[in-house]
C-alpha positions as CSV (number, residue, x, y, z in Angstrom):
1,M,102.8,64.3,107.7
2,M,99.3,62.8,107.8
3,K,98.6,64.2,104.2
4,T,101.9,62.9,103.0
5,L,101.1,59.3,104.3
6,L,97.4,59.2,103.6
7,P,97.8,58.3,99.7
8,F,99.8,55.4,100.6
9,F,97.6,54.1,103.4
10,L,94.6,54.3,100.8
11,K,96.6,52.3,98.3
12,A,97.1,49.6,100.8
13,V,93.5,49.6,101.9
14,S,92.3,49.3,98.4
15,S,94.9,46.8,97.2
16,D,94.0,43.5,95.5
17,L,96.2,41.7,98.2
18,L,94.0,42.9,101.2
19,R,90.9,42.3,99.2
20,D,91.9,38.7,98.5
21,V,93.0,38.0,102.2
22,K,89.6,39.3,103.3
23,R,87.7,37.1,100.8
24,Q,89.7,34.0,101.9
25,V,88.9,34.6,105.6
26,R,85.2,34.9,104.7
27,L,85.3,31.7,102.6
28,V,87.1,29.6,105.4
29,K,84.6,31.0,107.9
30,R,81.5,30.1,105.6
31,K,82.9,26.5,104.9
32,L,83.8,26.0,108.6
33,Q,80.2,26.9,109.6
34,G,78.9,24.6,106.7
35,Q,76.9,27.4,105.2
36,P,75.9,27.8,101.5
37,A,77.0,30.8,99.6
38,T,74.2,33.4,100.4
39,L,73.5,36.7,98.5
40,D,71.6,39.2,100.6
41,I,69.4,41.3,98.2
42,F,68.1,44.6,99.3
43,L,65.4,46.0,97.3
44,K,63.7,49.5,97.6
45,T,60.2,49.6,96.4
46,D,60.1,52.7,94.3
47,D,63.7,52.2,93.0
48,P,63.7,51.3,89.3
49,Y,67.0,49.5,89.7
50,S,65.4,47.1,92.2
51,Y,63.0,46.1,89.5
52,L,65.8,45.6,86.9
53,L,67.9,43.8,89.4
54,L,65.1,41.2,90.2
55,Q,64.8,40.5,86.4
56,A,68.7,39.8,86.2
57,L,68.7,37.6,89.2
58,S,66.8,34.8,87.3
59,S,69.8,34.5,85.4
60,I,72.2,34.6,88.4
61,E,70.0,31.9,89.9
62,K,70.1,29.6,87.0
63,R,73.8,29.8,86.5
64,F,75.4,29.8,90.0
65,E,75.2,27.6,93.1
66,V,73.9,30.4,95.5
67,I,71.0,31.2,97.6
68,F,69.2,34.4,98.0
69,K,67.9,36.1,101.1
70,F,65.7,39.1,100.2
71,H,65.3,42.2,102.3
72,V,62.6,44.9,101.3
73,F,62.7,48.4,102.5
74,Q,61.1,51.7,101.8
75,E,63.0,54.4,104.0
76,I,65.9,56.5,102.9
77,D,68.6,58.3,104.6
78,S,68.2,61.7,103.2
79,D,71.9,62.5,103.9
80,M,72.9,60.2,101.1
81,Y,70.7,62.0,98.5
82,P,71.4,65.6,98.5
83,R,69.0,66.2,95.5
84,F,66.7,63.2,96.0
85,D,64.0,64.7,93.8
86,M,66.3,65.0,90.8
87,W,67.7,61.5,91.6
88,L,64.2,59.8,91.6
89,D,63.2,61.4,88.4
90,Y,66.5,60.5,86.7
91,T,66.3,56.9,87.7
92,K,63.3,56.3,85.7
93,Y,64.8,57.8,82.5
94,D,68.1,55.9,83.2
95,A,66.4,52.5,84.0
96,Y,64.7,52.6,80.7
97,H,67.8,53.0,78.7
98,L,69.6,50.4,80.8
99,A,66.7,47.9,80.5
100,K,67.0,48.3,76.6
101,L,70.7,47.6,76.9
102,Y,70.0,44.3,78.6
103,D,66.6,43.4,77.0
104,L,64.7,43.9,80.1
105,R,61.5,45.5,80.9
106,F,60.9,49.0,82.1
107,P,58.5,51.7,80.9
108,S,59.7,54.7,78.7
109,Q,58.8,58.2,80.0
110,N,55.7,58.3,78.0
111,E,54.6,55.0,79.4
112,L,55.1,55.7,83.1
113,P,51.8,55.6,85.0
114,V,51.0,58.1,87.9
115,I,52.3,56.5,91.1
116,N,51.4,57.9,94.4
117,K,52.6,57.3,97.9
118,E,49.8,54.9,98.9
119,L,50.5,52.6,95.8
120,T,54.1,52.6,96.9
121,N,53.4,51.7,100.5
122,N,51.0,48.9,99.4
123,L,53.7,47.6,97.1
124,S,56.2,47.6,100.1
125,L,53.8,45.6,102.3
126,A,53.0,43.1,99.6
127,L,56.7,42.5,98.8
128,V,58.0,42.1,102.4
129,N,55.0,39.8,103.0
130,I,56.5,37.3,100.5
131,E,60.3,38.0,100.8
132,N,60.9,34.5,102.4
133,H,58.8,32.7,99.8
134,K,60.5,30.3,97.5
135,E,58.9,31.8,94.4
136,F,59.9,35.3,95.4
137,I,61.5,36.4,92.3
138,P,58.7,35.5,89.8
139,K,56.1,36.8,92.3
140,S,57.9,40.1,93.1
141,I,58.6,40.6,89.2
142,K,54.9,40.4,88.6
143,L,54.1,42.9,91.4
144,F,56.8,45.4,90.1
145,E,55.4,45.1,86.7
146,Q,51.8,45.9,87.9
147,Y,53.3,48.8,89.7
148,W,55.5,50.3,87.2
149,F,53.3,49.7,84.0
150,H,49.8,49.9,85.6
151,A,50.1,51.7,88.8
152,T,48.2,48.8,90.6
153,T,49.3,46.8,93.6
154,S,47.9,43.9,95.6
155,A,46.3,44.3,98.8
156,V,47.6,42.9,102.0
157,D,45.6,41.6,104.9
158,D,45.0,44.4,107.6
159,V,46.3,41.8,110.2
160,L,49.6,41.8,108.5
161,I,50.2,45.4,108.0
162,K,51.8,46.4,111.5
163,Q,54.0,43.2,111.2
164,N,55.1,44.0,107.8
165,Q,55.7,47.7,108.4
166,R,57.9,46.6,111.3
167,K,59.8,44.2,109.1
168,L,60.4,46.8,106.4
169,S,62.1,49.2,109.1
170,E,64.2,46.2,110.4
171,N,65.4,45.6,106.8
172,F,66.4,49.3,106.5
173,V,68.3,49.0,109.8
174,L,70.1,45.8,108.6
175,L,71.1,47.6,105.4
176,T,72.6,50.5,107.3
177,K,74.4,48.6,109.9
178,S,75.8,46.3,107.1
179,G,77.4,49.4,105.7
180,H,75.1,50.7,102.7
181,Y,72.3,53.0,102.0
182,S,70.9,52.2,98.6
183,G,68.3,49.9,97.0
184,A,69.1,47.2,94.3
185,M,72.2,46.2,96.6
186,V,73.7,42.8,96.6
187,Y,75.8,41.8,99.6
188,F,78.1,38.8,99.5
189,E,80.7,38.0,102.1
190,G,81.8,41.5,102.9
191,E,81.4,43.3,99.6
192,W,78.6,45.3,97.9
193,Y,77.4,45.1,94.3
194,W,74.9,47.8,93.0
195,G,72.2,46.6,90.7
196,L,73.0,45.5,87.1
197,D,75.9,47.9,86.8
198,R,78.0,45.7,89.3
199,L,76.8,42.3,88.8
200,D,79.8,41.7,86.6
201,H,82.1,42.0,89.6
202,L,79.9,39.5,91.5
203,E,79.8,37.0,88.5
204,K,83.6,37.1,88.3
205,R,84.0,36.4,92.0
206,L,81.5,33.5,91.9
207,I,83.3,31.9,88.9
208,V,86.6,32.2,90.6
209,L,85.0,30.4,93.6
210,G,83.7,27.7,91.6
211,L,80.2,28.3,92.3
212,T,78.9,27.6,88.8
213,H,76.5,25.0,87.4
214,S,78.7,25.0,84.1
215,K,82.5,24.7,84.0
216,K,82.5,27.0,81.0
217,E,80.5,29.9,82.8
218,S,81.2,33.4,81.7
219,V,80.3,36.9,82.6
220,H,76.8,38.1,81.1
221,F,76.3,41.6,82.7
222,D,79.2,43.4,80.9
223,R,77.5,45.3,78.1
224,T,78.3,48.6,79.7
225,Y,81.8,48.2,78.7
226,E,82.6,45.1,76.9
227,T,82.1,46.5,73.2
228,F,83.2,50.1,74.1
229,C,84.9,51.8,71.0
230,K,85.3,48.5,69.2
231,A,82.9,49.4,66.4
232,P,84.6,50.7,63.1
233,S,84.1,54.4,62.8
234,S,84.5,57.1,60.2
235,A,84.8,60.8,60.6
236,M,81.3,62.2,61.6
237,G,81.7,65.9,60.7
238,G,84.6,67.2,62.6
239,D,84.1,70.5,64.6
240,K,80.6,70.8,63.0
241,Q,79.4,67.5,64.7
242,T,77.5,67.8,67.8
243,P,79.9,67.6,70.8
244,L,80.0,65.2,73.7
245,V,79.7,67.3,76.8
246,L,81.2,66.0,80.1
247,Y,80.4,67.9,83.3
248,W,83.5,67.0,85.4
249,S,84.9,67.4,88.8
250,A,88.6,67.5,89.8
251,R,87.9,65.7,93.1
252,S,85.3,63.0,91.7
253,P,87.0,59.7,91.3
254,Y,84.3,58.6,88.9
255,S,85.0,61.9,86.9
256,Y,88.7,60.5,86.6
257,I,87.4,57.3,84.9
258,A,84.9,59.3,82.9
259,L,87.7,61.7,81.7
260,E,89.7,58.7,80.3
261,R,86.4,57.3,78.6
262,A,85.2,60.5,77.2
263,I,88.5,61.2,75.4
264,M,88.7,57.7,74.2
265,L,85.2,57.8,72.9
266,C,85.6,61.1,70.9
267,A,88.9,60.3,69.6
268,H,87.5,57.0,68.1
269,Y,84.4,58.5,66.5
270,K,86.1,61.9,65.8
271,I,83.7,64.1,67.5
272,P,84.3,67.3,69.6
273,L,84.5,66.9,73.4
274,M,83.5,69.7,75.7
275,I,84.7,69.3,79.4
276,K,82.9,71.7,81.8
277,P,84.3,71.7,85.4
278,V,81.9,72.1,88.4
279,L,82.7,72.4,92.0
280,P,82.7,69.0,94.1
281,M,79.6,68.5,96.0
282,M,81.3,69.1,99.4
283,M,82.6,72.5,98.0
284,R,79.0,73.4,97.2
285,G,77.9,72.8,100.8
286,M,76.7,69.3,100.4
287,N,77.5,66.6,102.8
288,V,78.9,63.2,101.7
289,P,78.6,60.8,104.6
290,D,81.5,58.5,105.5
291,T,79.6,55.3,104.4
292,K,79.2,56.7,101.0
293,K,82.7,57.9,100.8
294,I,84.0,54.4,101.6
295,Y,81.7,52.6,99.1
296,I,82.6,55.1,96.3
297,F,86.4,54.7,97.0
298,L,86.3,50.8,96.9
299,D,83.9,50.8,94.0
300,T,86.0,53.2,91.9
301,K,89.0,51.0,92.5
302,R,87.3,47.7,91.0
303,E,85.7,49.8,88.3
304,A,89.2,51.3,87.3
305,S,90.9,48.0,87.6
306,K,88.5,46.5,85.3
307,L,89.1,49.2,82.7
308,G,92.9,49.0,83.1
309,L,93.3,52.2,85.0
310,P,95.5,52.8,88.0
311,Y,93.5,54.0,91.1
312,G,94.1,53.9,94.9
313,C,97.1,56.0,95.8
314,V,94.8,59.1,96.4
315,A,95.8,62.7,97.4
316,D,92.4,64.1,98.1
317,P,92.4,67.5,96.3
318,L,89.3,68.8,98.2
319,G,89.7,72.6,98.7
320,A,92.7,74.4,97.6
321,A,94.0,71.7,95.1
322,V,90.6,71.7,93.2
323,E,90.6,75.7,93.1
324,R,94.3,75.6,91.8
325,C,93.3,73.1,89.0
326,Y,90.4,75.3,87.9
327,S,92.4,78.5,88.0
328,L,94.7,77.0,85.3
329,V,92.0,75.7,82.9
330,E,91.9,78.8,80.7
331,Y,95.8,78.9,80.4
332,A,95.6,75.1,79.4
333,K,93.1,76.0,76.8
334,S,95.1,78.8,75.4
335,E,98.0,76.3,74.9
336,N,95.8,73.7,73.4
337,K,96.8,71.4,76.4
338,Y,93.3,71.4,78.2
339,H,92.6,67.7,78.0
340,D,96.3,66.8,78.7
341,F,96.2,69.0,81.9
342,L,93.1,67.6,83.2
343,L,94.2,64.1,82.6
344,S,97.8,64.9,84.2
345,F,95.8,66.2,87.2
346,A,93.3,63.4,87.4
347,K,95.9,60.8,87.3
348,G,98.2,62.6,89.7
349,V,95.6,63.0,92.5
350,N,93.9,59.6,92.0
351,S,96.8,57.3,91.3
352,Q,100.0,58.8,92.1
353,G,99.5,60.5,95.5
354,I,100.5,64.0,94.0
355,R,99.4,66.7,96.4
356,A,98.2,69.4,94.0
357,E,97.7,72.0,96.8
358,T,101.6,72.3,97.1
359,D,103.6,74.0,94.4
360,K,105.9,71.0,94.1
361,G,103.0,68.6,93.4
362,L,101.2,71.0,91.0
363,K,104.4,71.8,89.2
364,T,104.9,68.1,88.4
365,I,101.2,67.9,86.9
366,V,101.7,71.2,85.0
367,T,105.1,70.5,83.4
368,R,104.5,66.9,82.3
369,C,101.7,67.8,80.0
370,G,103.8,70.4,78.3
371,L,102.7,73.6,80.2
372,D,105.2,76.2,81.6
373,W,105.2,76.4,85.4
374,N,106.6,79.9,85.4
375,I,103.5,81.0,83.6
376,A,101.0,78.7,85.4
377,K,102.1,79.8,88.9
378,H,101.2,83.6,88.2
379,K,97.7,82.4,87.2
380,L,96.8,80.5,90.4
381,K,95.2,83.7,91.9
382,D,92.7,83.8,88.9
383,Q,89.3,83.7,90.2
384,N,87.3,84.0,86.9
385,W,86.8,80.2,86.8
386,R,84.2,80.6,89.7
387,V,81.6,82.1,87.3
388,L,82.1,79.5,84.8
389,A,81.9,76.7,87.3
390,D,78.6,78.2,88.4
391,K,77.1,78.3,85.0
392,N,78.3,74.7,84.3
393,L,76.4,73.7,87.5
394,E,73.3,75.3,86.5
395,E,73.5,73.8,82.9
396,M,73.9,70.3,84.5
397,Y,71.0,70.8,86.8
398,S,68.9,72.0,83.8
399,V,69.4,68.5,82.0
400,G,68.2,66.7,85.1
401,C,71.5,65.6,86.6
402,W,72.7,66.8,90.2
403,G,76.3,65.3,90.2
404,V,79.4,64.4,88.2
405,P,80.3,62.9,85.9
406,T,77.4,63.7,83.7
407,I,77.7,63.1,80.0
408,C,75.3,64.8,77.4
409,Y,75.0,64.2,73.6
410,R,72.1,65.8,71.6
411,D,69.0,65.3,73.8
412,Y,70.6,62.2,75.8
413,H,72.0,62.8,79.2
414,F,73.5,60.2,81.8
415,W,75.0,60.3,85.2
416,G,78.0,58.0,85.8
417,Q,81.3,56.7,84.2
418,D,79.4,53.4,83.4
419,R,77.1,54.9,80.8
420,F,79.5,55.6,77.9
421,S,78.6,52.6,76.1
422,I,74.8,53.6,76.1
423,M,75.9,57.0,74.8
424,E,78.1,55.2,72.2
425,N,75.0,53.6,71.0
426,Q,73.4,56.9,70.3
427,I,76.4,58.3,68.5
428,L,76.5,55.0,66.4
429,R,72.9,55.6,65.4
430,D,73.9,59.3,64.3
431,E,76.6,57.8,62.2
432,Q,74.5,55.1,60.7
433,G,71.9,57.8,60.0
434,K,74.2,60.0,58.0
435,K,75.3,57.0,55.9
436,S,71.8,56.0,55.0
């Protein structure tokens, strides 16, 4: 009974109506208290996205009637980062490409200086020492620039070191108690916004609230999706063209969005798409804490809504449903229904509450994409997919990514459903190169 009702409970929890009621309560409370609209900004010292966020906040400060409260921290909750070493290396690569997209500053791989723990600690102390300063943004940007481009930091008075170390710890406690775990986070009246990638949601909310200096204010931080698949395209070489590779999980909500985007991108530019399933993290023995699950669930809802995709009525396929999905991959390929089958499955478990661990649910998923249930049900015991899933996982690790969705094209690789526009730019360069 619980499994049957859970999708409808999740749909209600993630509904726009409940979100809007919560927002209205927070707004009334702020106005009754006579408080200004305040953005709490959590910055992690060695997190590249924190540096990019600071550069973007200059625009937010100029355009919106808000005040900032900065909270610098350095600790991490290791449970939130199952492959922290890979994550840290990847963020530098990703931040460079994201900075290029928004005309911000971050060093390329070749420009990165050697940074050690002492430099990072010194920067943490220097930043927390000025976090209440009126000129925090320009001062901190300068400190981050010295750190990321030259591996230098400012010295902090010895008298202040213990006090600043205590403040760093207090800020991390505040972050976790408030319901998050990551750097480059903006918290505004009950909702979290991560880095540049979610500033568009914050901008829209501030515009609706009328917290703008201009009556004609618009969203600026939308370059990861606004022009997606809008460029004219001609065939780029058919099957001989380098494929886009998507490492995908039947359980990952971000993979659901990525699957839709990957199919759309490849159809638009007429390039092959290779989808390589991997087991979900929790089926690989990795823990995903509840705080992270809640954030991902609600974040997927707003990202899906932004892109016009339904999401929220989720029947979690963890375990048997994922295995049953993967056992039918080869059958779907043999019938030239692979993409259709994965889309049917992803939509079913993420937006329609279909329980794929049951024959009734999986039959619906299978038959509506044109496959034969009588054939499919005899293939559910097939275990050959496990070898392929393990191979796909090793491939994904080899390019420097630890989780799904990961997309690869030539030498480029990105994690996340919000990186398709950056990958699209690489594809367009290929197309322009062939024409010249």
